N, C-alpha and C positions, 0 to 999 in steps of 0.2 A: 193103340198098338205101338210098341217100341220098334223103331226103324233102324236100319243099319247105319244111317247117318247120325242117329243119336248115339249109337256105340262109338262111332268114329270120334264124335265130338268128346265124349267122356274119355277116350283112350288117347286123344291128341294125335290121331292119325287120320288117313284118308279113308273113305268107304271102301275103296279098292284094297287097301292093306287089311282092313277087317275081313274082306272076303277071302283074301289070300290066307289069312291066319286061320280062319274056320275051315276052309276046304283043303288046305295043304297043297294047292296047286303051284305055289311058289315058295321058295325058301324065305322065311321071316325070322328075324333074330329072336332068340329066347326072350329078351326083355320086352320086345314089342308084343310077342304072342301072349305073354303073362299079363301085360297091360290090357290087351283085347279081351282075354278071357275074364279078367277081373270086372271090366266094364259090362260084358255079357251077363255075369252073375248078378252084378249090382242092379241092372235095368231089367233083368228078366227077359232078355232078348231070345226069341225062338227063330233060329234060321229058317226053318221050313215055313213058319208063319201060317200053317194051314193051307200052304200054297198048292200050286198046280202040280208040282212034282210029286208030293206026298199023296194027294188024293186023286190025282188024274184029272183034276179040274182044269178046264181052259177057259178063259175069258172070252175068246174069239175077238179079240182086239189086239191090233198091232199099233205100237207108238211110233211116231215119226218125229225125230228130234232134229228141228231146223231152227237154230237160234237166229233171231231177227236182229243181227248185229250190224253196226254201221258198215256201209259199203255193200251190203247184200241187196241184190236187185229183186224186189218183190214179184215182179211179173213172172220172172224165170222160176222163182220159188213155187209160185202158184201153179205153174205148169207141172213141176215135179209132184207137187202135192196132189193135184187132181189125178195124175197117172197112178200114184201110190193107192189113192182111195179107190179108184175104178178097179185096179188089179185086186186089191184086198177084198172088195165085194164079190168079185168073181170066185174068191176062195172063201166066202161066207164070213169075212172078218170086217169089223168096223176099225176105224183109225182114230187114235188120240194124238192131237198135235201138242209138241212140246216146243214152245217158241222162245223161251227165255234164254238168254246167253249165260247160262250158269254152270256149263261144263258138266261134271260127273254128278252134281247134286240132283238134277232133275232125272237122270237115268237112275240113280240110286234110289230115289223115291218111287219110281215106277216099279223097280225090282222089289222094294219093300212091301208096297201095297198090293202088288199082284194085279194091277190094273190092266196090264198088257201081257201077252204071251211072249212078245219079242219086240225089238226096236230097230228101225231103220234110221241110220245116222247120217246127216248131211253136214255141209260146211266143215268139211274135215281138214285139220291142220297137219302139217308134216310131223310135228310133235304135239299130239293132242291129248289134253288132261283127261279125256274121257276114255282113252284106250286101256289103262290098267283095269278099270272096272269092267269093261266089255270082255277083256281077255279072262277075267275071273270066271266067267261063265254063268253068273247068277241070272242073267237075261240074255237069251239068244239074240244075236245081232247081225245086221249086214250094213255095211258102210257104203254109201255112195260118194266115193273118194278113196284115195289110196295114200296112207300115211308113209312117212319115211321108212318105217319097219312094219310091214304088214304081217309078219309071221304070226300065226295063231288067230287070224281075223278073216272074215269073209268080205271082200271088197268087189265093187263093180263100178266102173267109170269109163267115160271116153278117154282114149289115150291122148291126153292133152299135150304131151311132149311131141308125139307124132303129129298133132294137129298144127302145132307151131312150126314144125319142119315143113309140113305140107304147104302152108301158106308162103314160105319163103321159097321153096322150091318152085312154086308156081311163078312168083315174080322174077326169080333168077332166069327161069326158062324163057320169059318174056324179055329178057335183056336188062332188067333193072339192076343197078349196080349199088345204089344208096337206098337203104330201107330203114324204117322206124317201126317200132311197136308202140302203139298207144294202148296202155294196159288198164287193168282194173284200178279202183281208187287205192290210194297209198296204203290205207288201213288194212286192206285185204292182204297186201305183201307183208306189212308189219306183223300180222298174225300168222305169217307163214302158211297161208291157205294153200293146200296141196295143188289144186288144179291150176291156179294162177302162176305159182312158182314153176310148175312143170311146163307150162306153155312158154314161159320165158326161156327155160333151158332149151326147148326145142327150137325156138326162134333163133337164139344165139348160136346153137350148134350148126344149124343150117347156113346161117349167115357166114359163119367161119368157114365152113366147108366149101362155100361157093366163092370165098374170098370177098365178100361184100363188106361195104362200110355200113355199120348199123348202130342204132340207138334204141335204148328201152326207156320209156317214160310212163309211169303211173299217172293216172289222171282222175280227177274228181268228177262229179256230175255236174250237168247244166251247161248252157250256152256260154257263159263267162269262162268256165274251165276249158271248153273246146277252143274258144277264140284264143285263150292264153297259150295252150299247147301247140296250136297251129302257128302262132307267131314265134314261139320258141323253136320249132322244128324248121321253119324257113330261115330263121336267123342263124341256127347252129349247123344246119345241113342244107346250104343252098343248092346242092345238086340232088336233093331228095326227089325220087320219082316213084317209090313204092312204099305204102303204108299198110301195116297190119293192125287191126282194131280188135281188142278183147275187152270191150266195154260198150255193149250194144246200145245203151241210151245215147251214146255220143255220135252214132253214125251220121244221121242227118245234121246234127249241129257241126260236126267236123267238116262235111262237105260244104256247108254254109260258110264256115270259117275260112277255109281254104279259098273259096270263091271270092271272098271280100279281099283277100290277099293277091287276087289275080291268077290263082291256080285252079283249073277246072279238073273234075273227075269225069272221065278218064284222060282228058286231053293232056294234062300236065302231070297228073298223079294217078297211079293205079292203086286202088284200095281193095283189100280183102278184109274179111272179119271171121271171127269164130263166134257164132251166135245161133239162135233158132232160125230155121229157114224162112219162116214167115216174116221175120223182122228184115232179114237181108233182101228178100224178094219185094217188099213194100217200101223199101228206102227210095228217096228221091231219085237217085240213080241206083237201079238194082245192083246189089253187091255180091260179088263173088265171095263165096263164104264156105267154111267148114261147119256143118250143122251140129249143134249141141242136141243130142237125141234124148231129150228130157222124158218123153213118154216111154221109150224103150228102156232107159235106165231105171225109171221108177217101177215099171212092170218087172223087169229082171230082179230088181232088189226084192220085191214082194215074193216072187217065185222062189228065189233062193232061200229066204227066211221061212216060207211055208215048208220048204224040203227039210231045212234044219229041224223045224218043229216036229216033223213027221220021222226024224231020225235017219234021214236019207243022206248020203254023202253030198257034198258041194265042194266046188273048187275054192281055192283060196283067193286068187285075184282074177277078175275077168276084166279085160280092157277091150272096149269096142273100138275097131279101127276108124280113123277119120275118113270122111268122104267129102271131096271138094267139089262144089257146083260152080261152074263159071257163069258169070252173068256180065252186064254191061260195064262194070266198074274197072275192069282190068283189060289192057290192050298191050301189045308189044311197045317197048319203049321207042318213042319218036314217031309213033304211027299216026296219032291223031294231031 
């Protein structure tokens, strides 16, 4: 069967451009439209493909697009996937996982082959190459994440900007005046991953509002990376007393690294994190944290997608408010 990606290659355009040219949902130049139409005729492409819209057929399958790119923390992805599968089964749907970091090509193939009725998209970047195809509407979608321009999309996520602010507000309220963010791996920021960038925005905005000295440092995985970042922070910020971690595998390694440098948590450093609650609660020193509600986000994404498939209205963007749980890792400055 000829697919939309085959037409795109023949016409020298993206799959989303083919979709726009055929649907008329976005303005396309006459020259481009003619190339697409010629490719459609040459290849014998049928836009309906005998699909669900024409015949009322539903596959009862939802796709979950979660590219396993460098810097993605697999245990958290697994939590999201389990929540999506559980919620989908409650709606009598199975789940097809799309794990290759191939952008719009994977989603285009699902739309072409009608393997799934809709798709839930994770690891959303601020400028994401998959968005034009999703906006074209050939495959109903919900994003777990919010791009820079969410118009025309259905998105749900934790309010990561507010989460970054909440962590800094907590440290400032305890009297800490010099704070640092130990962030996600560098490649996550290079890809302009939305949740990571927004947390940095919130951290920085709150630090500026409280007139704190602050620094942001992406950090790779492993104990060597934790040791290197701890040494750098102590060297560059000798008055540091507050740390926010947005890189959950580093929580225990960072506590160990600071202790080797003679700094205890919470005696010398108060530490907060944005991570799943079980990770924070089970750390060597139970960590004050803003929870990443993976189960709720996955469930909400499925419910929104099922409503879309039923023709019911859904909100454009849903942001879950962050909630901070205090644990043993934060104390007033100079207390311990």
